[in-house]
Backbone as numpy.savetxt, mean C-alpha at the origin, in Angstrom:
# Nx Ny Nz CAx CAy CAz Cx Cy Cz
-21.25 -6.53 -3.38 -20.13 -7.27 -2.82 -18.80 -6.60 -3.14
-18.68 -5.98 -4.32 -17.43 -5.36 -4.72 -17.42 -3.86 -4.46
-18.24 -3.39 -3.49 -18.25 -1.95 -3.22 -16.88 -1.46 -2.76
-16.27 -2.19 -1.84 -14.93 -1.78 -1.37 -13.90 -1.92 -2.47
-14.06 -2.94 -3.30 -13.13 -3.13 -4.41 -13.17 -1.94 -5.34
-14.36 -1.41 -5.61 -14.47 -0.25 -6.48 -13.69 0.92 -5.90
-13.77 1.13 -4.58 -13.01 2.20 -3.95 -11.51 1.93 -4.08
-11.13 0.68 -3.91 -9.72 0.33 -3.97 -9.13 0.58 -5.34
-9.88 0.24 -6.38 -9.35 0.34 -7.72 -9.25 1.77 -8.20
-9.83 2.70 -7.44 -9.62 4.12 -7.74 -8.45 4.68 -6.95
-7.80 3.87 -6.13 -6.65 4.26 -5.35 -6.40 3.23 -4.27
-5.26 3.22 -3.57 -4.25 4.26 -3.69 -3.37 4.09 -4.91
-2.80 5.17 -5.38 -1.80 5.13 -6.42 -0.49 5.63 -5.82
0.59 5.36 -6.51 1.89 5.58 -5.90 2.68 6.67 -6.60
3.66 7.20 -5.86 4.59 8.17 -6.45 5.53 7.44 -7.40
5.65 7.94 -8.59 6.63 7.43 -9.53 7.78 8.43 -9.61
8.83 8.04 -10.28 9.98 8.94 -10.40 9.66 10.15 -11.25
8.61 10.03 -12.07 8.19 11.14 -12.89 6.70 11.03 -13.09
5.99 12.09 -13.52 4.55 12.01 -13.70 4.17 10.88 -14.64
3.04 10.25 -14.33 2.59 9.11 -15.13 2.24 9.54 -16.54
2.62 8.71 -17.49 2.23 8.96 -18.87 0.76 8.65 -19.05
0.14 9.25 -20.04 -1.27 9.01 -20.31 -1.42 7.68 -21.00
-2.22 6.76 -20.42 -2.48 5.46 -21.01 -3.94 5.16 -20.84
-4.43 4.19 -21.59 -5.84 3.83 -21.51 -6.18 3.26 -20.15
-5.26 2.49 -19.57 -5.48 1.89 -18.25 -4.23 2.08 -17.42
-4.36 2.71 -16.27 -3.24 2.87 -15.36 -3.17 1.61 -14.51
-2.13 0.80 -14.64 -2.07 -0.50 -13.98 -1.16 -0.49 -12.78
-0.90 0.68 -12.21 -0.11 0.71 -10.98 -0.82 -0.10 -9.90
-0.04 -0.89 -9.16 -0.63 -1.89 -8.28 -1.48 -1.27 -7.19
-2.56 -1.97 -6.86 -3.47 -1.58 -5.78 -3.52 -2.74 -4.82
-3.43 -2.49 -3.50 -3.32 -3.63 -2.62 -4.38 -3.71 -1.55
-4.66 -2.65 -0.86 -5.50 -2.78 0.32 -6.57 -1.70 0.37
-7.66 -1.92 1.09 -8.82 -1.05 1.00 -8.79 0.17 1.90
-9.85 0.94 1.80 -9.96 2.21 2.49 -10.17 1.99 3.99
-9.36 2.61 4.85 -9.40 2.29 6.27 -10.67 2.67 6.99
-11.37 3.73 6.56 -12.53 4.14 7.34 -13.62 3.09 7.31
-13.65 2.25 6.29 -14.62 1.17 6.25 -14.21 0.00 7.11
-12.97 0.01 7.60 -12.47 -1.09 8.43 -12.53 -0.72 9.91
-12.97 0.50 10.20 -12.91 0.97 11.57 -13.72 0.10 12.52
-14.82 -0.48 12.04 -15.63 -1.35 12.89 -15.19 -2.79 12.66
-13.98 -3.11 13.08 -13.42 -4.43 12.84 -14.11 -5.46 13.74
-14.24 -6.73 13.30 -13.82 -7.18 11.99 -14.78 -6.73 10.90
-14.25 -6.32 9.76 -15.08 -5.80 8.69 -15.96 -6.88 8.10
-17.13 -6.50 7.60 -18.05 -7.47 7.03 -17.83 -7.65 5.53
-17.47 -6.60 4.81 -17.16 -6.74 3.40 -15.92 -7.61 3.26
-15.95 -8.56 2.31 -14.88 -9.56 2.29 -13.52 -8.96 1.99
-13.44 -7.91 1.15 -12.13 -7.31 0.88 -11.58 -6.61 2.11
-12.45 -6.02 2.90 -12.01 -5.36 4.12 -11.63 -6.38 5.18
-12.42 -7.45 5.26 -12.08 -8.50 6.21 -10.76 -9.16 5.84
-10.54 -9.35 4.56 -9.28 -9.93 4.10 -8.11 -9.06 4.53
-8.25 -7.73 4.35 -7.19 -6.82 4.76 -6.97 -6.87 6.26
-8.06 -6.88 7.01 -7.96 -6.92 8.47 -7.23 -8.19 8.92
-7.58 -9.32 8.31 -6.94 -10.59 8.66 -5.46 -10.61 8.26
-5.10 -9.78 7.28 -3.69 -9.66 6.88 -2.89 -8.77 7.83
-3.59 -8.08 8.75 -2.91 -7.24 9.73 -3.13 -5.76 9.56
-3.99 -5.35 8.59 -4.17 -3.94 8.29 -5.31 -3.31 9.08
-5.12 -2.02 9.40 -6.18 -1.13 9.89 -6.84 -1.64 11.17
-6.02 -1.95 12.18 -6.54 -2.40 13.48 -6.73 -1.19 14.38
-7.89 -0.57 14.25 -8.17 0.65 15.00 -8.11 0.40 16.50
-8.53 -0.79 16.92 -8.61 -1.06 18.35 -7.24 -1.05 19.03
-6.18 -1.29 18.26 -4.82 -1.26 18.82 -4.01 -0.09 18.26
-4.58 0.67 17.34 -3.87 1.78 16.72 -2.84 1.36 15.69
-2.94 0.12 15.19 -1.94 -0.39 14.25 -2.42 -0.21 12.81
-1.70 0.60 12.06 -1.94 0.68 10.63 -1.68 -0.68 10.00
-0.59 -1.30 10.39 -0.26 -2.68 10.04 0.28 -3.33 11.30
0.08 -4.61 11.43 0.50 -5.31 12.64 1.96 -5.04 12.97
2.20 -4.39 14.12 3.55 -4.01 14.53 3.91 -2.57 14.22
3.00 -1.86 13.54 3.26 -0.46 13.19 2.12 0.38 13.78
2.34 0.82 15.01 1.33 1.57 15.75 1.49 3.07 15.51
0.37 3.73 15.31 0.35 5.19 15.12 -0.37 5.82 16.30
0.27 6.81 16.92 -0.28 7.49 18.09 -0.49 8.96 17.79
-1.28 9.61 18.65 -1.62 11.02 18.43 -0.38 11.91 18.46
0.63 11.52 19.19 1.83 12.37 19.29 2.77 12.21 18.10
2.47 11.30 17.19 3.34 11.05 16.05 3.13 12.09 14.95
4.21 12.38 14.21 4.12 13.08 12.93 4.45 12.04 11.88
3.45 11.72 11.03 3.56 10.64 10.06 3.76 11.22 8.67
4.71 10.66 7.93 4.94 11.00 6.53 4.50 9.83 5.68
3.61 10.07 4.70 3.18 9.06 3.74 3.61 9.53 2.35
4.58 8.82 1.78 5.10 9.17 0.45 4.49 8.20 -0.57
3.78 8.77 -1.53 3.02 7.96 -2.47 1.63 7.70 -1.92
1.01 8.76 -1.41 -0.24 8.61 -0.63 -1.45 8.32 -1.48
-1.42 8.62 -2.78 -2.60 8.42 -3.60 -3.78 9.19 -3.05
-4.90 8.52 -2.88 -6.11 9.15 -2.36 -6.07 9.36 -0.85
-5.02 8.88 -0.20 -4.89 9.10 1.24 -5.43 7.99 2.09
-5.52 6.78 1.56 -6.12 5.68 2.31 -5.36 5.34 3.58
-4.04 5.28 3.50 -3.25 4.91 4.67 -3.11 6.09 5.63
-2.87 7.27 5.08 -2.71 8.44 5.94 -4.03 8.79 6.62
-5.15 8.40 6.02 -6.45 8.64 6.64 -6.55 7.90 7.98
-6.07 6.67 8.02 -6.05 5.93 9.28 -5.21 6.66 10.31
-4.05 7.14 9.89 -3.16 7.85 10.81 -3.81 9.13 11.32
-4.50 9.83 10.44 -5.19 11.06 10.84 -6.27 10.76 11.87
-6.97 9.65 11.69 -8.02 9.29 12.65 -7.46 8.88 14.00
-6.17 8.58 14.05 -5.51 8.30 15.33 -5.09 9.60 16.03
-5.30 10.73 15.36 -4.95 12.02 15.94 -3.56 12.49 15.60
-2.84 11.76 14.75 -1.48 12.13 14.41 -1.43 13.37 13.52
-0.30 14.05 13.52 0.00 15.06 12.52 0.46 14.32 11.27
-0.03 14.72 10.09 0.26 13.96 8.89 0.77 14.87 7.77
1.83 14.40 7.11 2.32 15.00 5.88 2.21 13.95 4.81
1.60 14.30 3.67 1.35 13.30 2.64 1.81 13.85 1.30
2.47 12.98 0.54 3.19 13.37 -0.68 2.74 12.50 -1.83
2.52 13.12 -2.98 2.27 12.36 -4.21 2.68 13.22 -5.39
3.02 12.58 -6.50 3.38 13.29 -7.71 2.16 13.87 -8.41
0.98 13.33 -8.11 -0.26 13.71 -8.76 -0.98 14.77 -7.92
-1.07 15.99 -8.43 -1.69 17.08 -7.67 -3.17 16.81 -7.41
-3.85 16.17 -8.34 -5.27 15.86 -8.13 -5.44 14.90 -6.96
-4.56 13.92 -6.86 -4.64 12.98 -5.75 -4.39 13.68 -4.42
-3.46 14.61 -4.41 -3.19 15.36 -3.19 -4.42 16.16 -2.77
-5.08 16.79 -3.72 -6.30 17.54 -3.39 -7.39 16.62 -2.85
-7.54 15.45 -3.46 -8.54 14.51 -2.99 -8.21 14.01 -1.58
-6.93 13.72 -1.36 -6.51 13.24 -0.04 -6.74 14.31 1.02
-6.40 15.55 0.68 -6.58 16.64 1.64 -8.05 16.81 1.99
-8.93 16.69 1.03 -10.36 16.79 1.30 -10.83 15.68 2.22
-10.31 14.48 2.02 -10.70 13.34 2.87 -10.27 13.55 4.32
-9.14 14.23 4.49 -8.58 14.37 5.83 -9.21 15.51 6.62
-9.91 16.42 5.94 -10.58 17.50 6.65 -11.66 16.91 7.57
-11.67 17.35 8.81 -12.66 16.84 9.75 -12.22 15.62 10.52
-11.03 15.07 10.21 -10.50 13.97 11.01 -9.89 14.53 12.30
-9.37 13.63 13.11 -8.78 14.03 14.39 -7.32 14.46 14.26
-6.82 14.58 13.03 -5.41 14.91 12.83 -5.01 16.22 13.50
-3.84 16.24 14.16 -3.34 17.47 14.78 -2.89 18.49 13.75
-2.49 18.01 12.59 -2.05 18.88 11.52 -2.10 18.13 10.20
-2.37 18.85 9.11 -2.50 18.24 7.79 -1.61 19.02 6.82
-0.64 18.35 6.21 0.33 19.02 5.35 0.44 18.31 4.00
-0.26 18.80 2.98 -0.17 18.19 1.64 1.07 18.66 0.90
1.61 17.80 0.05 2.82 18.16 -0.70 2.83 17.42 -2.03
2.91 18.18 -3.12 3.06 17.59 -4.45 4.56 17.52 -4.75
5.06 16.30 -4.96 6.49 16.12 -5.21 6.72 14.74 -5.82
7.77 14.62 -6.63 8.16 13.31 -7.13 9.11 12.61 -6.17
9.37 13.23 -5.03 10.19 12.65 -3.96 11.66 12.46 -4.36
12.11 13.22 -5.33 13.49 13.08 -5.79 14.12 14.45 -6.04
14.53 15.15 -4.96 14.47 14.74 -3.55 13.16 15.20 -2.91
12.98 14.82 -1.64 11.87 15.31 -0.85 12.20 16.71 -0.31
11.35 17.69 -0.56 11.60 19.04 -0.03 11.17 19.15 1.43
11.80 18.34 2.26 11.46 18.25 3.67 12.74 18.23 4.50
12.68 18.66 5.76 13.90 18.75 6.58 14.38 17.39 7.06
15.65 17.35 7.44 16.23 16.14 8.03 15.60 15.85 9.39
15.59 14.56 9.77 15.27 14.13 11.14 13.97 14.75 11.65
12.90 14.60 10.89 11.68 15.36 11.16 10.47 14.51 11.54
10.41 13.25 11.07 9.18 12.47 11.22 9.37 11.28 12.17
8.29 10.98 12.90 8.30 9.83 13.81 7.99 8.53 13.10
7.11 8.57 12.10 6.70 7.39 11.35 6.73 7.74 9.86
7.22 6.80 9.05 7.32 7.02 7.60 6.70 5.82 6.89
5.81 6.11 5.95 5.09 5.09 5.19 5.36 5.28 3.71
5.65 4.19 3.00 5.79 4.22 1.54 5.29 2.88 1.00
4.06 2.88 0.50 3.41 1.65 0.08 3.40 1.54 -1.44
4.01 0.46 -1.94 3.98 0.15 -3.38 4.50 1.33 -4.21
5.69 1.79 -3.87 6.31 2.91 -4.58 7.61 2.48 -5.26
8.44 1.72 -4.57 9.81 1.50 -5.04 9.90 0.66 -6.30
8.83 -0.07 -6.64 8.83 -0.79 -7.91 8.73 0.16 -9.11
8.37 1.43 -8.85 8.18 2.42 -9.93 9.39 3.31 -10.17
10.27 3.46 -9.19 11.28 4.52 -9.27 12.55 4.03 -9.94
13.29 4.96 -10.55 14.52 4.60 -11.25 15.59 4.07 -10.30
15.67 4.67 -9.11 16.69 4.24 -8.15 16.04 4.04 -6.79
15.61 2.82 -6.48 15.01 2.56 -5.16 15.94 2.93 -4.01
17.25 2.74 -4.18 18.19 3.06 -3.10 18.19 4.55 -2.82
18.18 5.37 -3.87 18.16 6.82 -3.68 16.84 7.27 -3.06
15.74 6.68 -3.51 14.43 6.99 -2.96 14.40 6.67 -1.47
14.88 5.49 -1.11 14.86 5.08 0.28 15.80 5.94 1.12
16.91 6.38 0.54 17.83 7.25 1.27 17.14 8.55 1.67
16.27 9.06 0.81 15.51 10.26 1.14 14.55 10.00 2.31
13.91 8.85 2.32 13.02 8.51 3.43 13.80 8.41 4.74
14.97 7.80 4.67 15.79 7.67 5.88 16.24 9.05 6.36
16.59 9.90 5.45 17.07 11.24 5.82 16.04 12.01 6.62
14.78 11.93 6.24 13.76 12.78 6.87 13.18 12.18 8.15
13.48 10.92 8.43 13.01 10.32 9.67 13.88 10.71 10.86
13.25 10.86 12.01 14.01 11.11 13.23 14.82 9.88 13.61
15.89 10.05 14.39 16.53 8.87 14.99 15.49 8.08 15.80
15.41 6.79 15.55 14.41 5.96 16.20 13.09 5.89 15.46
12.94 6.60 14.34 11.68 6.58 13.57 11.38 5.17 13.07
10.09 4.87 12.96 9.63 3.58 12.48 9.14 3.73 11.04
9.49 2.75 10.20 9.17 2.78 8.76 8.28 1.60 8.41
7.28 1.86 7.55 6.44 0.82 6.97 6.57 0.92 5.46
7.16 -0.11 4.85 7.49 -0.10 3.43 6.90 -1.35 2.77
6.37 -1.21 1.56 5.91 -2.40 0.85 6.21 -2.30 -0.63
6.36 -3.48 -1.25 6.53 -3.61 -2.70 5.81 -4.89 -3.11
5.49 -5.04 -4.41 4.91 -6.31 -4.86 5.85 -7.47 -4.59
5.27 -8.62 -4.31 6.07 -9.82 -4.06 6.47 -10.46 -5.39
7.68 -11.01 -5.44 8.21 -11.57 -6.67 7.36 -12.73 -7.18
6.68 -13.45 -6.26 5.89 -14.61 -6.71 4.69 -14.16 -7.53
4.01 -13.13 -7.08 2.90 -12.59 -7.86 3.40 -11.93 -9.14
4.51 -11.20 -9.04 5.05 -10.54 -10.22 5.47 -11.54 -11.29
5.93 -12.72 -10.88 6.31 -13.75 -11.84 5.08 -14.22 -12.62
3.95 -14.35 -11.95 2.71 -14.68 -12.64 2.34 -13.57 -13.61
2.45 -12.31 -13.14 2.09 -11.18 -13.99 2.97 -11.10 -15.24
4.21 -11.52 -15.13 5.10 -11.49 -16.30 4.59 -12.39 -17.41
3.81 -13.40 -17.05 3.24 -14.31 -18.05 1.91 -13.81 -18.59
1.07 -13.21 -17.73 -0.32 -12.94 -18.11 -0.63 -11.47 -18.35
0.16 -10.56 -17.81 -0.14 -9.13 -17.91 0.39 -8.57 -19.23
-0.19 -7.45 -19.70 0.35 -6.80 -20.90 1.73 -6.24 -20.65
2.47 -6.02 -21.70 3.85 -5.56 -21.58 3.96 -4.26 -20.80
2.94 -3.38 -20.93 3.00 -2.08 -20.28 3.05 -2.19 -18.76
2.62 -3.32 -18.21 2.65 -3.51 -16.77 4.07 -3.40 -16.23
5.05 -3.75 -17.04 6.45 -3.71 -16.62 7.24 -2.63 -17.36
6.56 -1.56 -17.74 7.19 -0.40 -18.34 6.80 0.84 -17.55
7.60 1.90 -17.67 7.25 3.15 -17.00 5.88 3.62 -17.49
5.06 4.14 -16.57 5.31 4.46 -15.16 4.92 3.35 -14.21
4.85 2.12 -14.73 4.38 1.00 -13.92 5.56 0.29 -13.24
5.63 -1.00 -13.30 6.61 -1.74 -12.50 7.91 -1.92 -13.28
8.93 -1.21 -12.87 10.24 -1.34 -13.52 11.25 -2.04 -12.62
10.85 -2.38 -11.39 11.71 -3.13 -10.46 10.92 -4.28 -9.87
11.55 -5.44 -9.76 10.96 -6.60 -9.10 11.90 -7.02 -7.98
11.34 -7.24 -6.80 12.15 -7.53 -5.61 11.82 -8.92 -5.06
12.82 -9.76 -4.91 12.65 -10.94 -4.08 12.63 -10.50 -2.62
12.23 -11.40 -1.74 12.27 -11.07 -0.33 13.66 -10.71 0.14
14.65 -11.42 -0.40 16.04 -11.15 -0.03 16.49 -9.80 -0.58
16.10 -9.49 -1.81 16.46 -8.20 -2.40 15.87 -7.04 -1.60
14.61 -7.20 -1.23 13.92 -6.15 -0.49 14.58 -5.92 0.86
14.86 -7.00 1.57 15.50 -6.89 2.87 16.90 -6.27 2.75
17.63 -6.66 1.71 18.98 -6.10 1.51 18.90 -4.61 1.23
17.95 -4.20 0.41 17.77 -2.78 0.10 17.52 -1.98 1.36
16.63 -2.48 2.21 16.28 -1.77 3.43 17.46 -1.75 4.40
18.12 -2.88 4.56 19.25 -2.94 5.48 20.40 -2.04 5.03
20.68 -2.02 3.73 21.78 -1.20 3.22 21.47 0.29 3.30
20.20 0.64 3.48 19.85 2.05 3.67 20.21 2.54 5.07
20.53 1.61 5.96 20.86 1.95 7.34 19.74 1.67 8.32
18.59 1.21 7.83 17.48 0.88 8.71 17.67 -0.52 9.30
17.09 -0.73 10.47 17.13 -2.03 11.13 15.77 -2.69 10.98
15.74 -3.84 10.32 14.48 -4.53 10.05 13.94 -5.16 11.33
12.68 -4.88 11.62 12.01 -5.47 12.79 11.03 -6.56 12.39
10.47 -6.48 11.18 9.48 -7.46 10.75 9.43 -7.47 9.23
9.27 -8.66 8.65 9.02 -8.81 7.22 7.85 -9.75 7.04
6.87 -9.35 6.24 5.65 -10.13 6.09 5.19 -10.08 4.65
4.34 -11.04 4.27 3.74 -11.05 2.93 2.27 -11.41 3.06
1.48 -11.02 2.06 0.03 -11.17 2.14 -0.56 -10.92 0.75
-1.84 -11.26 0.57 -2.55 -10.84 -0.62 -2.80 -11.90 -1.68
-2.99 -13.18 -1.29 -3.29 -14.23 -2.28 -4.51 -13.86 -3.12
-5.55 -13.34 -2.47 -6.75 -12.98 -3.22 -6.42 -12.06 -4.38
-5.57 -11.04 -4.13 -5.26 -10.06 -5.16 -4.31 -10.61 -6.21
-3.45 -11.54 -5.84 -2.61 -12.19 -6.85 -3.47 -12.89 -7.89
-4.48 -13.62 -7.42 -5.36 -14.33 -8.35 -6.26 -13.35 -9.09
-6.77 -12.34 -8.38 -7.63 -11.34 -9.02 -6.95 -10.72 -10.23
-5.68 -10.27 -10.05 -4.99 -9.60 -11.15 -4.61 -10.58 -12.25
-4.34 -11.83 -11.91 -4.09 -12.83 -12.95 -5.33 -13.02 -13.82
-6.51 -13.01 -13.18 -7.77 -13.14 -13.90 -8.13 -11.86 -14.66
-7.78 -10.73 -14.09 -8.24 -9.44 -14.61 -7.90 -9.24 -16.08
-6.69 -9.64 -16.47 -6.21 -9.28 -17.80 -6.98 -9.98 -18.91
-7.58 -11.12 -18.63 -8.33 -11.82 -19.66 -9.76 -11.33 -19.79
-10.17 -10.43 -18.88 -11.56 -9.97 -18.85 -11.80 -8.75 -19.74
-10.75 -8.10 -20.21 -10.87 -6.98 -21.14 -11.84 -5.91 -20.64
-11.60 -5.42 -19.43 -12.45 -4.38 -18.87 -11.61 -3.32 -18.19
-12.21 -2.16 -17.97 -11.55 -1.10 -17.24 -11.64 -1.39 -15.74
-10.96 -0.55 -14.94 -10.95 -0.74 -13.49 -12.21 -0.15 -12.86
-13.34 -0.69 -13.24 -14.61 -0.20 -12.72 -15.68 -1.25 -12.97
-16.81 -1.13 -12.25 -17.89 -2.06 -12.50 -18.67 -1.64 -13.74
-19.49 -2.52 -14.33 -19.78 -3.86 -13.85 -18.60 -4.81 -14.05
-18.37 -5.65 -13.04 -17.25 -6.56 -13.08 -17.59 -7.79 -13.93
-16.60 -8.29 -14.60 -16.75 -9.50 -15.39 -17.20 -10.65 -14.47
-18.04 -11.58 -14.97 -18.48 -12.71 -14.13 -17.33 -13.49 -13.50
-16.21 -13.61 -14.21 -15.07 -14.32 -13.61 -14.60 -13.64 -12.34
-14.51 -12.31 -12.34 -14.06 -11.58 -11.16 -15.12 -11.62 -10.06
-16.37 -11.52 -10.44 -17.45 -11.63 -9.46 -17.43 -12.99 -8.78
-17.27 -14.04 -9.58 -17.27 -15.39 -9.03 -16.07 -15.62 -8.11
-14.91 -15.09 -8.50 -13.73 -15.22 -7.64 -13.96 -14.49 -6.32
-14.57 -13.32 -6.37 -14.88 -12.60 -5.15 -15.82 -13.37 -4.25
-16.86 -13.97 -4.83 -17.81 -14.74 -4.02 -17.14 -15.96 -3.40
-16.25 -16.59 -4.16 -15.53 -17.76 -3.63 -14.70 -17.37 -2.41
-13.96 -16.27 -2.54 -13.11 -15.83 -1.43 -13.95 -15.38 -0.23
-15.03 -14.69 -0.52 -15.92 -14.27 0.55 -16.45 -15.47 1.32
-16.84 -16.52 0.61 -17.32 -17.74 1.27 -16.23 -18.38 2.10
-15.01 -18.44 1.54 -13.89 -19.04 2.29 -13.68 -18.33 3.62
-13.71 -17.00 3.63 -13.41 -16.26 4.85 -14.47 -16.47 5.93
-15.66 -16.96 5.55 -16.70 -17.23 6.54 -16.62 -18.66 7.08
-15.79 -19.50 6.49 -15.69 -20.90 6.91 -14.88 -21.01 8.20
-15.09 -22.14 8.89 -14.39 -22.37 10.15 -12.88 -22.23 10.01
-12.31 -22.80 8.97 -10.86 -22.76 8.76 -10.44 -21.71 7.75
-11.38 -20.82 7.37 -11.08 -19.84 6.35 -9.86 -18.99 6.63
-9.77 -18.35 7.81 -8.59 -17.51 8.08 -7.28 -18.29 8.05
-7.32 -19.55 8.51 -6.09 -20.36 8.49 -5.70 -20.72 7.06
-6.69 -21.03 6.23 -6.42 -21.33 4.83 -5.90 -20.08 4.11
-6.53 -18.93 4.39 -6.05 -17.67 3.81 -4.59 -17.45 4.16
-4.23 -17.67 5.42 -2.86 -17.44 5.85 -1.89 -18.32 5.07
-2.26 -19.58 4.86 -1.40 -20.49 4.11 -1.26 -20.06 2.66
-2.36 -19.65 2.05 -2.33 -19.22 0.65 -1.58 -17.90 0.50
-1.72 -17.00 1.48 -0.97 -15.75 1.45 0.53 -16.01 1.43
0.96 -17.03 2.14 2.39 -17.37 2.16 2.83 -17.99 0.84
1.92 -18.74 0.18 2.27 -19.44 -1.04 2.35 -18.51 -2.24
1.39 -17.57 -2.36 1.35 -16.67 -3.52 0.90 -15.29 -3.07
1.76 -14.56 -2.37 1.37 -13.23 -1.88 1.42 -12.19 -2.99
0.54 -11.22 -2.88 0.56 -10.08 -3.81 1.65 -9.10 -3.44
1.84 -8.87 -2.13 2.76 -7.84 -1.67 3.60 -8.34 -0.51
4.69 -7.64 -0.27 5.54 -7.90 0.88 5.80 -6.58 1.59
5.82 -6.64 2.90 6.00 -5.42 3.70 7.14 -5.62 4.69
7.82 -4.53 4.97 8.88 -4.51 5.98 8.60 -3.38 6.95
8.70 -3.67 8.24 8.74 -2.66 9.28 10.18 -2.55 9.74
10.71 -1.33 9.72 12.12 -1.14 10.07 12.25 0.14 10.91
13.37 0.26 11.59 13.59 1.40 12.47 14.92 2.07 12.15
14.91 3.39 12.20 16.15 4.15 12.02 16.91 4.12 13.34
18.19 3.83 13.29 18.96 3.76 14.54 18.95 5.10 15.28
19.07 5.02 16.60 19.14 6.23 17.43 20.48 6.92 17.24
């Protein structure tokens, strides 16, 4: 049941302002599963189905996230690509892809995953994104998932993303939601809110203000991930690494959620709970022409 979860907990990981320090457990946030397992939507594994119901990885419409369509003619930049989960979807759409991470091992893994996809071009780059060694006005689509909570200056980081996007480029940005982070402040170890982990917490208003002040025009703001908010709240009391065998508490929570998603009103209940206690918040925005 937790096969997809195991893949998720090994990535994606995000670009930090500096290389991650060595710790017993890297607690950088993980949100959504590997897209190739979601290609036959609706997915049968509950974590993949949960992601699909949240708007992720809709191959049939070409949407990486609802409202963010990737086409073969696009050149997509993914900053903080980790293992390449999001850029993999873009590559399978036939897009040209450039993917950036501070971790050279992750870049090598991502590049290996992308070999043999339909991508028009594959461009790996090891960088802390401060600044990005990329030209101005270059990309059609820009993705940065769960990165800005790690960096010293989110405004400077976002300014770099805006710089490299073409006029009219579409952006998909996400950060942890303040409601889940408030729970984590009570139950997570102190290191969760220290470098290289979460050093910034954004309310919905803060996140929108950050994006708007960068010069981007917000087209959509959404939140999702109740399952993961509860999962991480439970995780810290289980005293285990990010790998199986999973503690019975986590197994039982997974089975409960899996059962809910199969119920007649399951998707509607999920939607309500996602609004009440989301793990993450996402913004789709556009660079002015």
